[in-house]
C-alpha positions in Angstrom: 0.0 0.0 0.0 1.2 3.5 -0.8 -0.2 6.4 1.2 0.9 9.8 2.2 0.7 10.2 6.0 -0.6 6.6 6.0 -1.0 6.4 9.8 -3.8 9.0 9.6 -5.9 7.2 7.0 -5.2 3.7 8.3 -5.8 4.6 11.9 -9.1 6.4 11.0 -10.2 3.4 9.0 -9.3 1.0 11.8 -11.1 3.2 14.4 -14.3 3.3 12.3 -14.3 -0.4 11.8 -14.0 -0.9 15.6 -16.6 1.7 16.3 -19.1 -0.2 14.1 -18.2 -3.5 15.8 -16.4 -4.8 12.7 -13.1 -6.7 12.4 -10.1 -4.5 12.6 -7.6 -4.1 9.7 -5.2 -6.6 11.3 -8.0 -9.1 11.9 -9.2 -8.7 8.3 -5.7 -9.3 7.0 -4.9 -12.0 9.5 -1.6 -10.3 10.2 -0.1 -6.9 11.0 -0.9 -4.1 8.5 2.1 -4.2 6.2 3.7 -3.5 3.7 3.0 0.3 3.7 5.1 2.8 1.8 4.7 6.3 3.1 6.6 9.1 1.3 6.1 11.4 4.3 7.9 9.0 6.7 10.6 8.2 4.1 11.3 11.9 3.3 11.6 12.7 7.1 14.1 9.9 7.4 16.1 10.3 4.2 16.3 14.1 4.2 16.4 14.9 8.0 18.4 18.0 7.7 15.9 19.8 5.4 13.8 22.2 7.3 10.3 23.3 6.5 6.9 21.7 6.1 6.5 18.2 4.9 3.0 18.4 3.4 2.2 16.7 0.1 2.3 20.0 -1.8 5.7 21.0 -0.4 7.1 17.6 -1.2 5.8 17.9 -4.7 7.5 21.2 -5.0 10.8 19.9 -3.5 10.9 16.8 -5.7 9.6 18.6 -8.8 6.5 16.5 -9.0 3.7 18.3 -11.0 0.3 17.4 -9.7 -2.2 16.7 -12.5 -4.8 19.0 -10.9 -5.6 20.6 -7.6 -4.3 18.7 -4.5 -6.9 17.5 -1.9 -8.9 15.5 -4.4 -8.4 11.7 -4.2 -7.2 11.1 -7.7 -4.8 14.0 -7.8 -3.4 13.2 -4.3 -2.9 9.5 -5.3 -0.9 10.5 -8.4 1.1 13.1 -6.5 1.9 10.6 -3.7 3.1 8.0 -6.2 5.1 10.7 -8.0 6.8 11.8 -4.7 7.6 8.1 -3.9 9.1 7.7 -7.4 11.2 10.9 -6.9 12.4 9.6 -3.5 13.5 6.4 -5.0 15.5 8.3 -7.7 17.0 10.7 -5.1 17.8 7.9 -2.6 18.4 4.8 -4.8 19.1 2.5 -1.8 15.4 2.4 -1.0 14.7 1.0 -4.4 16.9 -2.0 -3.8 15.4 -2.9 -0.4 13.0 -5.8 0.1 9.5 -4.4 0.8 9.4 -5.9 4.3 12.7 -4.3 5.1 11.6 -0.9 3.8 8.4 -1.2 5.9 10.5 -2.0 9.0 12.8 0.9 8.3 9.8 3.2 8.3 8.5 1.8 11.6 11.9 2.7 13.2 12.2 6.0 11.3 8.8 7.1 12.4 9.5 6.2 16.1 12.8 8.1 16.0 11.1 11.2 14.4 8.2 11.0 17.0 10.6 10.7 19.9 12.5 13.8 18.7 9.2 15.7 18.0 7.9 14.9 21.5 11.2 16.0 23.1 11.0 19.5 21.6 9.4 22.3 23.7 6.1 23.5 22.4 6.0 26.6 20.3 5.2 29.7 22.3 1.5 30.3 22.6 0.6 26.8 21.3 -0.8 23.8 23.1 1.7 20.9 23.5 1.0 18.1 21.0 2.6 14.7 21.0 3.2 12.3 18.2 2.2 8.7 18.5 5.3 6.4 18.4 3.4 3.7 16.6 3.3 3.3 12.8 1.5 2.6 10.5 -1.4 2.3 12.9 -1.5 4.6 15.8 -2.2 3.0 19.2 -6.0 2.3 19.5 -7.8 4.6 21.8 -10.8 3.4 23.8 -14.0 3.9 22.0 -16.3 6.5 23.5 -19.3 5.1 25.4 
């Protein structure tokens, strides 16, 4: 599966399945949710020193990916996400030679390291402290509201 900020979509889908009393993603697959390729996680890991936003649009600009229309529509976002993943593989050829399971595991570790660093930073002045979940690609399940 390829998805930009995959943990958001996968965690939302999993929570909705649970909310409706249906089998979770893992239960449906009969295993952990994998292999997931997430250009956001890969870019944060492979180009750590670059500052600035890591939204899909900014990564399209950075990697010279031209969306086929306005972002934030499903078809355009999918094409842009695949374009960014392709550009990442060209910019960092080592990821193109990795086994998919190894690349997934790299992202699990990379996300955890990023989240730990994010959580260690002081909050921006005047902003509420937010924390990043250490789990990826599924965030830790929160109890369902009664």
